[in-house]
C-alpha positions as CSV (number, residue, x, y, z in Angstrom):
1,M,14.6,-3.0,-32.1
2,T,17.7,-1.9,-33.3
3,S,21.2,-0.7,-31.9
4,K,24.1,0.3,-33.0
5,T,26.1,-0.2,-30.0
6,S,25.8,-3.6,-27.4
7,S,26.9,-3.4,-24.0
8,N,28.8,-6.2,-22.0
9,N,27.4,-4.7,-19.0
10,L,23.3,-5.4,-17.5
11,R,23.5,-1.8,-16.5
12,G,24.3,-0.5,-19.7
13,E,21.6,-2.5,-21.2
14,L,19.0,-2.5,-18.6
15,I,19.3,1.5,-19.6
16,Q,19.1,1.4,-23.4
17,T,16.4,-1.0,-23.3
18,F,14.3,1.4,-20.9
19,L,15.0,4.3,-23.2
20,W,13.8,2.9,-26.2
21,E,10.9,1.7,-25.0
22,L,10.0,5.0,-22.9
23,R,10.1,6.3,-26.3
24,H,7.4,4.2,-27.9
25,R,5.2,4.7,-25.0
26,F,5.1,8.9,-25.4
27,G,2.2,8.3,-27.2
28,L,0.1,6.6,-24.5
29,I,1.5,8.5,-21.5
30,A,0.1,11.8,-23.7
31,L,-3.5,10.0,-23.9
32,F,-3.5,8.9,-20.4
33,C,-2.3,12.9,-19.2
34,G,-5.1,14.2,-21.4
35,L,-7.9,11.3,-19.7
36,H,-6.5,12.1,-16.0
37,F,-7.3,15.6,-16.7
38,V,-10.6,15.0,-17.7
39,T,-11.2,13.0,-15.0
40,L,-9.4,14.7,-11.9
41,P,-8.8,18.8,-12.6
42,L,-11.5,19.5,-14.5
43,V,-13.8,17.5,-12.1
44,E,-12.6,19.8,-9.7
45,I,-12.7,23.0,-11.8
46,L,-16.4,22.2,-12.5
47,A,-17.3,21.4,-9.1
48,M,-15.5,24.7,-7.7
49,N,-17.2,26.6,-10.1
50,N,-20.7,24.9,-9.3
51,A,-20.3,25.8,-5.5
52,Q,-19.1,29.4,-6.1
53,R,-22.2,29.9,-8.7
54,T,-24.4,28.0,-5.4
55,N,-22.5,30.4,-2.9
56,M,-23.5,33.8,-4.9
57,E,-27.2,33.0,-6.6
58,S,-28.9,31.7,-3.7
59,G,-27.0,33.0,-0.5
60,Y,-26.5,29.4,0.6
61,V,-23.1,28.7,1.9
62,I,-21.2,25.9,0.5
63,D,-17.5,24.8,2.3
64,M,-15.4,25.1,-0.8
65,S,-13.0,22.8,1.2
66,Q,-15.4,20.2,1.6
67,R,-16.8,20.7,-1.8
68,F,-13.3,19.6,-3.3
69,L,-12.8,17.0,-0.7
70,N,-15.7,15.2,-1.7
71,A,-15.3,15.6,-5.3
72,L,-12.0,13.9,-4.9
73,K,-13.2,11.1,-3.0
74,V,-15.7,9.9,-5.9
75,V,-13.1,10.5,-8.3
76,L,-10.2,9.1,-7.2
77,P,-12.1,5.3,-7.1
78,L,-14.3,5.6,-9.9
79,C,-11.8,7.2,-12.3
80,T,-8.2,7.5,-11.0
81,A,-7.7,4.1,-9.9
82,S,-9.8,2.4,-13.0
83,L,-8.0,4.5,-15.7
84,S,-4.5,3.5,-14.3
85,L,-5.2,-0.3,-14.4
86,L,-6.7,0.2,-17.7
87,M,-3.6,1.7,-18.3
88,V,-1.6,-1.3,-16.9
89,L,-3.8,-3.7,-18.7
90,I,-2.5,-1.8,-22.2
91,L,1.1,-1.6,-21.3
92,S,1.4,-4.8,-20.2
93,V,0.0,-6.2,-23.9
94,L,2.7,-3.6,-25.8
95,A,5.9,-4.6,-23.6
96,F,5.1,-8.3,-23.5
97,Q,3.6,-9.0,-26.8
98,Y,6.8,-10.1,-28.7
99,M,7.2,-12.6,-26.3
100,H,4.3,-14.5,-27.3
101,Q,5.1,-14.2,-31.6
102,K,7.4,-16.5,-32.8
103,R,9.1,-14.5,-35.2
104,S,9.4,-11.4,-32.4
105,V,10.9,-13.1,-29.7
106,D,13.2,-15.3,-32.6
107,L,14.5,-11.5,-33.3
108,F,14.9,-9.9,-29.8
109,H,16.1,-13.3,-28.3
110,S,19.0,-13.2,-30.6
111,L,20.1,-9.1,-29.7
112,P,23.2,-8.5,-27.3
113,V,20.8,-7.7,-24.3
114,S,20.5,-10.3,-21.6
115,R,17.1,-11.3,-20.9
116,S,17.1,-10.1,-17.4
117,A,17.8,-6.4,-19.0
118,L,15.3,-7.0,-22.0
119,L,12.3,-8.2,-19.1
120,G,13.9,-5.1,-16.3
121,G,13.8,-2.6,-18.9
122,R,10.8,-2.8,-20.0
123,V,8.9,-3.2,-16.5
124,L,11.0,0.2,-15.6
125,S,10.0,2.1,-18.5
126,C,6.3,0.8,-17.6
127,F,6.7,1.9,-14.0
128,V,8.1,5.3,-15.3
129,A,4.6,5.5,-17.9
130,L,2.4,5.1,-15.1
131,L,3.8,7.4,-12.6
132,I,3.9,10.8,-14.8
133,P,-0.3,11.1,-15.8
134,L,-0.5,10.2,-11.6
135,V,2.2,13.1,-10.5
136,L,1.1,15.2,-13.3
137,N,-2.3,15.3,-12.6
138,F,-2.3,15.2,-9.1
139,A,0.0,18.6,-9.0
140,L,-2.4,20.5,-11.5
141,T,-5.2,19.5,-8.9
142,L,-3.2,20.8,-6.1
143,V,-2.9,24.0,-8.3
144,V,-6.5,24.2,-8.8
145,A,-7.0,23.9,-5.3
146,A,-4.6,26.8,-4.3
147,V,-6.8,28.9,-7.2
148,Y,-10.0,28.3,-5.3
149,Q,-8.4,29.1,-2.3
150,V,-9.2,25.7,-0.5
151,A,-7.5,25.4,3.0
152,V,-5.1,22.6,1.7
153,S,-3.1,21.7,4.4
154,E,-6.7,20.0,5.8
155,F,-6.7,16.9,3.4
156,M,-2.7,17.0,2.3
157,G,-2.0,13.7,3.9
158,F,-4.9,11.9,2.2
159,F,-4.4,13.6,-1.0
160,L,-0.5,12.3,-0.6
161,T,-1.6,8.4,0.5
162,S,-3.9,8.3,-1.8
163,L,-1.5,9.1,-4.8
164,G,0.8,6.4,-3.2
165,W,-1.6,4.3,-2.8
166,V,-2.6,4.3,-6.4
167,F,0.6,4.5,-7.8
168,L,1.5,1.5,-5.6
169,M,-1.4,-0.8,-6.4
170,A,-0.7,-0.4,-10.5
171,C,2.7,-1.3,-10.0
172,A,1.8,-4.2,-8.2
173,S,-1.2,-5.0,-11.1
174,F,1.3,-4.5,-13.7
175,F,3.9,-7.2,-12.0
176,F,0.8,-9.3,-11.7
177,C,0.6,-9.0,-15.5
178,S,4.5,-9.3,-16.0
179,F,4.3,-12.6,-14.1
180,M,1.2,-13.9,-16.1
181,A,3.0,-12.5,-19.4
182,V,6.1,-14.6,-18.7
183,C,3.7,-17.6,-17.8
184,S,1.3,-17.6,-20.8
185,G,2.3,-18.8,-24.4
186,T,0.1,-16.2,-26.0
187,T,-1.3,-12.3,-25.2
188,F,-4.7,-13.7,-25.3
189,D,-4.2,-16.1,-22.5
190,M,-2.6,-14.0,-20.7
191,V,-5.2,-11.4,-21.0
192,I,-7.8,-13.9,-19.9
193,S,-5.6,-15.3,-17.2
194,I,-5.3,-12.0,-15.3
195,V,-9.2,-11.2,-15.9
196,V,-10.3,-14.5,-14.3
197,V,-8.1,-14.9,-11.4
198,N,-8.6,-10.9,-10.6
199,I,-12.9,-11.9,-11.0
200,T,-12.8,-15.3,-9.8
201,Y,-10.7,-15.7,-6.9
202,P,-12.5,-13.0,-4.6
203,L,-15.5,-14.8,-5.8
204,M,-14.2,-18.2,-4.4
205,I,-13.5,-16.6,-1.3
206,L,-16.3,-14.3,-0.6
207,L,-18.5,-17.8,-1.7
208,G,-16.4,-20.0,0.4
209,R,-17.1,-18.0,3.6
210,A,-20.7,-18.0,2.9
211,T,-21.2,-21.7,2.6
212,A,-19.1,-22.5,5.7
213,G,-21.4,-19.6,7.2
214,M,-23.9,-21.8,6.3
215,I,-23.5,-24.5,7.9
216,I,-21.0,-23.9,11.1
217,P,-23.1,-22.7,14.0
218,G,-21.9,-19.4,15.4
219,M,-19.6,-18.6,12.6
220,S,-19.6,-14.6,12.2
221,M,-20.7,-13.4,8.3
222,D,-19.2,-10.2,8.7
223,L,-17.2,-9.1,5.4
224,D,-14.2,-7.3,6.7
225,F,-12.7,-6.4,3.4
226,Q,-9.3,-5.2,4.9
227,S,-8.6,-9.0,5.5
228,I,-6.1,-10.1,3.2
229,P,-7.8,-13.8,1.9
230,Y,-10.4,-11.9,0.1
231,T,-8.2,-10.1,-2.5
232,A,-4.7,-11.9,-1.6
233,L,-4.5,-13.0,-5.4
234,S,-6.4,-9.7,-6.8
235,P,-4.6,-6.5,-7.3
236,F,-7.0,-5.3,-9.4
237,V,-10.0,-5.6,-7.3
238,A,-7.6,-5.1,-4.4
239,S,-6.5,-1.3,-5.8
240,Y,-10.2,0.0,-4.5
241,L,-10.6,-0.9,-1.5
242,P,-9.2,1.8,0.5
243,L,-10.7,4.1,-1.6
244,I,-14.0,2.7,-1.3
245,Y,-13.6,2.5,2.6
246,G,-13.4,6.3,2.9
247,S,-9.9,7.6,1.0
248,L,-7.7,5.9,3.0
249,E,-8.5,8.5,6.1
250,A,-7.1,6.7,9.3
251,D,-10.2,5.3,10.8
252,T,-11.7,3.7,7.9
253,F,-9.0,1.8,6.3
254,S,-6.0,1.1,8.7
255,S,-4.9,-2.8,8.0
256,V,-1.2,-2.4,8.0
257,A,-0.9,-6.1,7.3
258,F,-2.6,-5.3,4.2
259,L,-0.6,-2.7,3.2
260,I,2.3,-5.1,4.1
261,W,1.1,-8.0,1.8
262,W,1.3,-6.0,-1.3
263,L,4.4,-4.5,-0.9
264,I,6.1,-8.0,-0.9
265,L,3.9,-9.6,-3.0
266,S,5.0,-7.4,-5.5
267,V,8.2,-7.9,-5.2
268,V,7.6,-11.7,-4.9
269,M,5.8,-11.3,-8.5
270,I,8.4,-9.2,-10.6
271,V,11.4,-11.5,-9.2
272,S,9.8,-14.4,-9.8
273,A,8.7,-12.9,-13.7
274,L,12.8,-11.8,-14.1
275,Y,13.6,-15.4,-12.9
276,L,11.4,-17.5,-15.0
277,Y,11.9,-15.6,-18.0
278,R,15.5,-16.5,-18.1
279,S,14.5,-20.0,-18.7
280,R,11.7,-19.6,-20.9
281,K,12.2,-21.5,-23.9
282,S,11.5,-19.3,-27.0
283,E,9.5,-22.2,-28.7
284,C,6.6,-21.8,-25.9
285,A,5.4,-18.8,-28.0
286,E,2.5,-19.4,-29.5
287,S,1.6,-22.1,-27.3
288,N,-0.6,-23.0,-24.4
289,Y,1.5,-21.8,-22.0
290,A,4.9,-21.1,-21.1
291,F,4.8,-22.8,-17.7
292,P,2.1,-24.9,-16.6
293,I,1.4,-24.0,-12.4
294,P,-0.4,-20.3,-13.6
295,K,-3.0,-22.4,-15.6
296,T,-3.3,-25.4,-13.0
297,L,-4.5,-22.8,-10.4
298,I,-6.5,-20.6,-12.6
299,R,-8.5,-23.3,-13.2
300,F,-9.0,-24.6,-10.2
301,V,-9.9,-21.3,-9.0
302,A,-12.6,-20.5,-11.9
303,T,-14.1,-24.0,-11.1
304,T,-14.3,-23.9,-7.3
305,A,-16.0,-20.3,-7.9
306,A,-18.4,-21.7,-10.3
307,G,-19.1,-24.4,-8.3
308,L,-20.1,-23.0,-5.3
309,A,-22.0,-20.1,-6.9
310,G,-24.2,-23.2,-8.8
311,A,-24.4,-24.5,-5.3
312,L,-25.7,-21.2,-3.4
313,I,-28.2,-20.3,-6.5
314,F,-29.6,-24.2,-6.6
315,H,-30.0,-24.4,-2.6
316,S,-31.4,-20.7,-2.5
317,T,-34.2,-21.5,-5.1
318,F,-35.1,-25.5,-4.2
319,G,-33.9,-25.2,-0.6
320,S,-32.6,-28.9,-0.3
321,T,-29.1,-30.6,0.7
322,T,-29.3,-32.3,-2.5
323,S,-30.0,-29.4,-4.8
324,F,-26.6,-27.8,-3.1
325,F,-24.8,-30.8,-4.4
326,V,-26.4,-31.0,-8.0
327,G,-25.7,-27.2,-8.3
328,L,-22.2,-27.3,-7.3
329,F,-21.6,-30.5,-9.8
330,V,-22.9,-28.1,-13.1
331,G,-21.3,-25.0,-12.0
332,S,-18.3,-26.8,-11.5
333,I,-18.2,-29.1,-14.3
334,I,-18.6,-26.5,-16.7
335,A,-16.3,-23.9,-15.8
336,H,-13.7,-26.7,-15.9
337,I,-14.6,-27.8,-19.2
338,I,-14.6,-24.1,-21.0
339,A,-11.3,-23.9,-18.6
340,E,-10.0,-26.5,-20.5
341,A,-11.2,-25.5,-24.1
342,I,-9.8,-22.2,-23.4
343,Y,-6.1,-23.0,-22.5
344,G,-6.3,-26.3,-24.7
345,R,-7.3,-24.6,-27.6
346,G,-10.2,-27.6,-28.2
347,F,-11.3,-30.4,-26.3
348,K,-8.7,-32.8,-27.3
349,G,-7.3,-32.7,-23.9
350,L,-10.3,-32.4,-22.0
351,K,-10.3,-36.5,-21.0
352,K,-7.0,-36.2,-19.4
353,S,-8.5,-33.0,-17.7
354,F,-10.4,-34.5,-15.5
355,A,-8.0,-35.6,-12.9
356,Y,-7.2,-32.0,-12.5
357,Y,-11.2,-31.9,-11.4
358,G,-10.9,-34.5,-9.1
359,I,-8.2,-32.4,-7.2
360,F,-11.0,-29.9,-6.8
361,L,-13.8,-32.5,-5.7
362,V,-11.5,-34.0,-3.4
363,A,-10.4,-30.5,-2.0
364,F,-14.1,-29.5,-1.8
365,A,-15.0,-32.4,0.2
366,A,-12.1,-32.4,2.3
367,F,-14.0,-28.6,3.6
368,Y,-17.2,-30.1,3.4
369,G,-16.4,-32.5,5.6
370,V,-14.3,-29.6,7.7
371,C,-17.8,-27.6,7.8
372,V,-20.1,-30.1,8.5
373,T,-18.0,-31.7,11.9
374,G,-17.7,-27.9,13.5
375,A,-14.5,-26.8,11.6
376,F,-11.9,-28.6,14.9
377,G,-14.2,-27.3,17.7
378,Y,-15.2,-23.8,15.9
379,D,-18.5,-24.4,17.2
380,T,-18.1,-25.4,20.3
381,K,-16.1,-23.0,21.5
382,I,-17.0,-20.8,24.2
383,P,-14.4,-18.7,26.5
384,K,-14.1,-18.9,30.2
385,A,-15.4,-16.1,31.7
386,E,-13.1,-15.2,33.8
387,E,-10.4,-14.6,30.9
388,I,-13.0,-11.9,29.2
389,S,-12.8,-8.5,29.5
390,Y,-16.1,-8.2,28.3
391,V,-18.9,-8.8,25.9
392,E,-20.4,-6.7,23.1
393,T,-23.9,-8.3,23.0
394,R,-26.3,-7.5,20.5
395,L,-29.6,-9.2,20.9
396,N,-32.6,-8.6,18.0
397,N,-36.0,-9.6,18.5
398,V,-36.2,-10.4,22.4
399,G,-39.0,-8.6,22.9
400,N,-37.6,-5.5,25.0
401,I,-40.2,-2.4,24.3
402,Y,-37.0,-0.2,25.1
403,P,-34.0,-1.9,22.7
404,S,-30.8,-0.9,22.4
405,N,-28.1,-2.4,20.4
406,G,-25.6,0.6,20.2
407,F,-25.4,3.8,19.3
408,S,-23.2,6.3,16.9
409,I,-21.2,9.1,18.0
410,M,-21.3,11.5,14.6
411,N,-19.1,14.3,13.5
412,E,-21.2,18.0,13.4
413,K,-22.6,17.6,9.9
414,G,-24.1,14.3,11.2
415,N,-22.6,12.4,7.7
416,S,-19.8,10.6,9.2
417,Q,-19.2,8.3,12.2
418,I,-16.6,9.3,14.8
419,A,-17.4,6.6,17.2
420,W,-19.2,3.3,17.9
421,V,-20.6,2.8,21.6
422,P,-21.8,-1.0,21.4
423,Q,-24.2,-2.8,24.5
424,T,-21.4,-4.1,26.5
425,V,-21.4,-6.5,29.7
426,R,-18.4,-6.1,31.7
427,E,-19.6,-7.8,35.4
428,A,-18.7,-11.1,36.0
429,E,-22.1,-12.0,37.0
430,N,-23.2,-10.5,33.9
431,V,-20.5,-12.1,32.0
432,E,-21.7,-15.7,33.2
433,K,-25.1,-15.2,31.7
434,V,-24.0,-14.4,29.0
435,T,-21.3,-17.6,28.2
436,A,-24.8,-19.3,30.2
437,L,-26.9,-18.1,26.9
438,H,-23.7,-19.6,24.4
439,T,-23.7,-22.5,25.9
440,L,-27.3,-23.1,25.7
441,L,-27.3,-22.2,21.7
442,V,-24.6,-24.2,21.3
443,D,-25.9,-27.5,23.0
444,E,-29.4,-27.2,21.4
445,I,-28.3,-26.4,18.0
446,R,-26.2,-29.3,17.9
447,A,-28.7,-31.1,19.5
448,K,-30.8,-30.7,16.5
449,G,-28.7,-32.3,14.3
450,Y,-24.8,-33.3,13.8
451,P,-23.5,-33.3,11.7
452,Y,-24.3,-29.5,10.9
453,K,-26.6,-29.4,7.5
454,I,-25.9,-26.4,5.0
455,Q,-29.1,-23.5,6.7
456,S,-30.8,-21.2,4.7
457,S,-30.3,-18.1,7.2
458,S,-26.6,-18.2,7.4
459,F,-27.3,-14.0,7.0
460,Y,-29.4,-13.5,9.5
461,S,-28.3,-13.2,13.3
462,D,-30.4,-12.3,16.1
463,V,-27.5,-13.3,18.5
464,Q,-24.3,-11.7,18.2
465,L,-21.5,-11.6,20.7
466,T,-18.3,-10.4,20.7
467,Y,-15.8,-11.5,23.5
468,H,-13.0,-9.3,24.2
469,M,-10.7,-11.1,25.7
470,K,-8.3,-9.7,28.7
471,D,-5.1,-11.0,26.0
472,G,-6.3,-8.4,23.9
473,S,-7.6,-11.2,21.1
474,V,-11.0,-10.8,20.1
475,L,-13.8,-13.8,20.0
476,K,-17.0,-13.2,17.5
477,R,-20.2,-15.9,17.4
478,Y,-23.1,-15.1,15.5
479,F,-26.1,-17.4,15.6
480,S,-29.8,-17.4,14.0
481,S,-31.8,-19.0,17.2
482,D,-34.8,-20.2,15.0
483,P,-33.8,-23.1,15.0
484,I,-34.6,-23.5,18.4
485,S,-36.2,-20.7,19.7
486,H,-39.8,-21.5,19.1
487,D,-41.7,-23.0,22.5
488,N,-38.3,-23.4,24.1
489,S,-38.4,-22.1,27.6
490,R,-35.2,-23.0,28.5
491,Y,-33.7,-20.0,25.8
492,D,-36.5,-17.9,26.9
493,E,-35.0,-17.7,30.4
494,A,-31.0,-17.6,29.4
495,V,-31.8,-15.0,26.7
496,K,-34.5,-12.7,29.7
497,D,-31.5,-13.2,32.3
498,V,-29.2,-11.2,30.1
499,T,-31.5,-8.8,28.9
500,T,-33.4,-8.3,32.6
501,T,-29.5,-7.0,34.1
502,K,-29.2,-3.2,34.6
503,E,-25.8,-3.6,32.9
504,Y,-27.6,-4.9,29.8
505,K,-30.0,-2.1,29.7
506,T,-28.1,1.0,30.1
507,S,-24.9,0.2,28.6
508,G,-24.8,1.3,24.6
509,N,-27.6,3.3,24.9
510,A,-27.5,6.6,23.7
511,L,-30.2,7.6,26.8
512,Y,-27.5,7.3,29.4
513,Y,-25.2,10.1,27.2
514,L,-27.8,12.7,26.4
515,T,-28.2,16.4,28.7
516,P,-30.3,18.5,28.5
517,E,-27.8,20.6,27.0
518,L,-27.2,18.3,24.1
519,I,-31.1,18.0,22.8
520,E,-32.1,20.2,20.4
521,S,-35.6,19.6,19.9
522,I,-38.0,16.2,20.4
523,H,-40.7,15.0,17.5
524,L,-43.3,13.0,19.4
525,Y,-45.6,11.4,17.0
526,D,-49.1,9.3,17.6
527,G,-50.1,7.6,14.7
528,S,-52.3,11.1,13.2
529,K,-49.8,13.8,14.5
530,E,-46.2,14.9,14.7
531,H,-45.3,17.0,17.2
532,I,-42.0,19.3,17.1
533,L,-41.1,20.0,20.9
534,I,-38.4,22.6,22.3
535,P,-38.7,21.9,25.8
536,D,-36.9,24.1,28.6
537,Q,-34.2,22.3,30.0
538,E,-35.6,21.3,33.5
539,K,-38.4,19.6,31.7
540,L,-35.7,17.7,29.3
541,Q,-34.3,16.5,32.1
542,E,-37.5,15.1,33.7
543,L,-38.0,13.6,30.0
544,I,-34.6,12.1,30.4
545,D,-35.0,10.7,34.3
546,A,-38.5,9.0,33.4
547,L,-36.8,7.5,29.7
548,R,-34.3,5.7,31.9
549,L,-36.6,4.6,34.9
550,D,-39.1,2.9,32.4
551,I,-35.9,1.1,31.0
552,E,-35.0,-0.1,34.6
553,A,-38.0,-1.3,35.2
554,D,-38.8,-3.1,32.2
555,N,-39.2,-7.0,32.9
556,G,-38.3,-8.4,29.4
557,S,-42.0,-10.0,29.3
558,F,-42.8,-8.0,26.5
559,S,-44.9,-9.8,24.0
560,G,-43.8,-8.1,20.9
561,N,-47.3,-7.9,19.6
562,Y,-47.0,-4.0,20.5
563,D,-48.5,-1.6,17.7
564,Y,-45.7,0.3,16.9
565,R,-47.9,2.3,13.9
566,N,-50.7,3.5,16.7
567,S,-48.3,3.9,19.5
568,L,-46.8,7.2,20.7
569,Q,-43.0,7.5,19.4
570,L,-40.0,9.8,20.5
571,N,-37.3,10.8,18.8
572,F,-34.8,13.2,19.4
573,T,-32.5,15.4,17.5
574,T,-29.6,16.6,19.0
575,R,-27.4,19.7,18.7
576,A,-23.3,19.5,17.6
577,V,-21.3,20.1,20.8
578,I,-17.9,19.9,21.8
579,P,-18.0,17.2,24.7
580,A,-16.6,18.5,27.9
581,P,-12.8,17.4,29.0
582,G,-13.2,14.3,31.0
583,S,-16.3,13.4,30.6
584,E,-17.6,9.8,29.4
585,L,-18.5,11.2,25.6
586,Q,-15.0,13.2,25.5
587,K,-13.6,9.4,26.4
588,L,-15.1,7.8,23.8
589,V,-14.1,10.2,20.9
590,G,-10.4,9.7,21.7
591,N,-8.4,11.9,20.1
592,Y,-11.4,13.8,17.6
593,T,-11.8,17.3,18.8
594,G,-14.4,18.6,16.4
595,K,-18.3,18.6,17.5
596,I,-20.0,15.5,17.5
597,R,-23.9,14.5,17.6
598,I,-25.1,11.5,19.4
599,D,-26.9,9.4,16.7
600,A,-30.5,8.6,19.2
601,A,-32.7,6.1,17.9
602,G,-36.6,6.5,18.3
603,I,-38.7,5.0,21.1
604,A,-41.8,3.6,21.2
605,I,-43.6,4.8,24.4
606,S,-45.7,2.3,26.8
607,D,-49.0,3.2,27.6
608,T,-48.5,2.7,31.2
609,S,-45.1,4.4,31.2
610,R,-43.5,7.5,33.2
611,T,-42.8,8.7,30.3
612,K,-46.4,8.5,28.7
613,A,-47.6,10.0,32.3
614,L,-45.0,12.9,32.3
615,I,-46.0,13.9,28.5
616,E,-49.8,13.6,29.1
617,K,-49.2,15.8,32.0
618,Y,-47.5,18.7,30.1
619,G,-50.1,18.3,27.3
620,W,-47.4,17.7,24.5
621,T,-49.7,16.0,22.3
622,K,-53.0,17.7,22.9
623,G,-54.8,18.9,19.9
624,T,-53.5,20.6,17.0
625,S,-54.2,23.8,18.5
626,V,-51.5,24.9,21.2
627,T,-51.9,27.1,24.1
628,A,-49.4,28.4,26.3
629,T,-50.6,27.2,29.2
630,A,-50.8,23.8,27.1
631,A,-47.4,24.1,26.6
632,S,-46.3,24.5,29.6
633,G,-43.2,26.5,28.3
634,L,-42.7,24.5,25.1
635,H,-42.3,25.9,21.6
636,T,-44.2,23.6,19.7
637,A,-45.6,22.9,15.8
638,T,-47.9,20.6,15.4
639,T,-49.0,18.6,12.1
640,T,-51.8,16.9,11.1
641,A,-51.3,14.1,9.0
642,A,-54.4,15.7,7.0
643,E,-53.7,18.8,6.9
644,S,-50.8,20.5,4.8
645,A,-50.4,23.4,7.4
646,I,-48.0,23.6,10.4
647,R,-49.0,25.4,13.0
648,L,-46.2,26.8,15.4
649,T,-47.2,28.5,18.6
650,V,-44.5,30.1,21.0
651,A,-45.4,30.2,24.5
652,N,-44.5,33.3,26.5
C-alpha cells in the first residue's frame, strides 16, 4: 500500500484504507456476484420454468408462489449461506495475511496510518464486499418473482429477514475471523483455529450433553439448537440454524436471545480485535501465536470434544464403565498431542503442554462428579402438585389398546405443522398421581445404585413428563423405565393410576376433536384386505362415539401381546376445513386463519370392542364384493392383497 498524502486524523486514514482495500477486492466481489446469481436467481428461473411447463403439459396446476418459496428454502441454507461463509474465509485470508508475514507487517506498520485505521478500514471494506453480492442477487430474485407473477407480498417479510440473517452471520463470522487473525502468528494458524473452533465447540457441547444424559436420571435429551450454548462460539455453524429450522418463519425459529447473543458477540469480537491489534507486536508475525489465550482455549475444546467422542464410542462398543474412561483417555491424549504439534511446530513443547492436559482432566473429573451425584439435586427435584398448572404426560409401552400421545394440526396441504396438541393432565387429583409416579421413579432408580453409573439407553425414554408451572416456568424430566420396571408391581400400579384416568385417555386424543364434517374417509385393514369407506354423517358419528366409549372403558390391563398384524386397523383421512370461530380447534391454532387438517393416528380395534361390533353390524369388511344393502349407504372400495384390481361400489 502506498500513499502520497498522509492524514493526521483517524477518519481520513480510515477512508483511505477502506478505499484502497475495496479496490483490491473488486475481482472477488464480481466472482461471488456470479456465484450467488447461479445459485439463487438462476435456480428460481429454472424452478419457475419447470413449473410453467408442467402446468401446460400435464394440466396439473402448480402453485407458482409455493414453488418459488420452496426453492428459496432449499437454496438459502445450501447455497447462499455457504457462499457467504466461503467468502468470509477468503476475505479474512486476503485482508489479514500481511500481519502474518514479517516483511509485510514491517512495511504496513511503518506507514503514516494508525493501527486502528489500518484494521478498521479493512474490516469496513470486507463488510461492503460481503453485502454487495447478497443485496444484488436478492434484488434480482425479486425481479424474477415479479416476472413470473409470484405473490411477493406473501413472503416479503421472510425474504428480507433471511437476507438480514445471512448478512448478520456473515459479519459475525468475519469478526470472529478478524479476532483469530490478530491472535495468530501465521495465516495457517488462523485458518486452523477458525475451522477447529467451529467444528469442535458444538461437538463438545453435544457430546457433553449426551454424556450427562447417560448418567443423570430424568435428563431430557431433546436438542434445542435455538439454545445459545450449542453454537455460542461457532458463528459458521450458527449461520445455518434458522434457515434449517424453517427459513426464519415465525413459529419455527423464534429465539430472540439467540439473535441478541450474536449481535452482542459480534460487537465484542471486533472491539477486542481492534484493541488487541493496537498492542500486537510486529515480531509476532510467523511465530506460533501473538496472544496465547485462543490457543489455550482451542486446545482445551478440541481435547474435550475428542475425549468425549472416544469415550462414547468405546462405551457403545464394549458397554462398560472402564471402556468409557479408556476411550476418554485415548481420544483426549491424541487430540492434545496433535494440537500441540500443530501450534508448536513439533513436539519440543509437548512435555510442558501436559500441564494444560491436566487442566482438562481436572475439569472432566469435576463434570463427571457432578453428574454421578445427581447434578446438585437435579435428579430428585419434583415440583409440588399445588404449584403445577398442568403436565404434558407421555407414557409409551404401557399396554393400552388405544394409545394417545398427542396429535398434530396440519396446514391445508398437510406439509406443515400448525399446532401440536399434547396429552395433558390438569385436574389436581390426576396431577398428584403423576407426581407420585415421578417420585416412585426417582426412588427406585436411586435405590438401584448411587452414585449413578453411565447407562446405555440415554436416548430412549418411555416416561416423559413436562411440568408447566403456575409461575410460567417449565420443568422436563424424561426417564427410561427399563432399569426398574421388570416385575415391579409398584411401578405398574403407579402407571396404571395415571393411564386409567379419563383425563389422560382423552386429552391429546384426536378422536375427541374429530367431528363427522372433518372426516373425508376411513380406511379399514383386516390383515388381508383394505377397505376405503365414505360413511354418511350419522354413521360417522356412531363410529366416533363407539371409539370414545372403548377408550374410556379401557382399564389399562392390556398385556402387550396383541397381534397388530392380524388385527383390524382403522385410519381416518381428514379434510381441510376452517375451524369454527370460538371452537376448541380455533383456540388451538391461535391466529392462524387458513384451512387445517387433523392428523389422526391409526387405531387397532379390539375384537370385543363396541367399535368392532359396529363395523360388523354395517358389514364394512364383508368380502370383496359389496352390495348396496351390505354397504348401508357407503361408497366402498375394497382392495385384496392377492389382487391387483380395486373394486369400487357406489350404494344407491
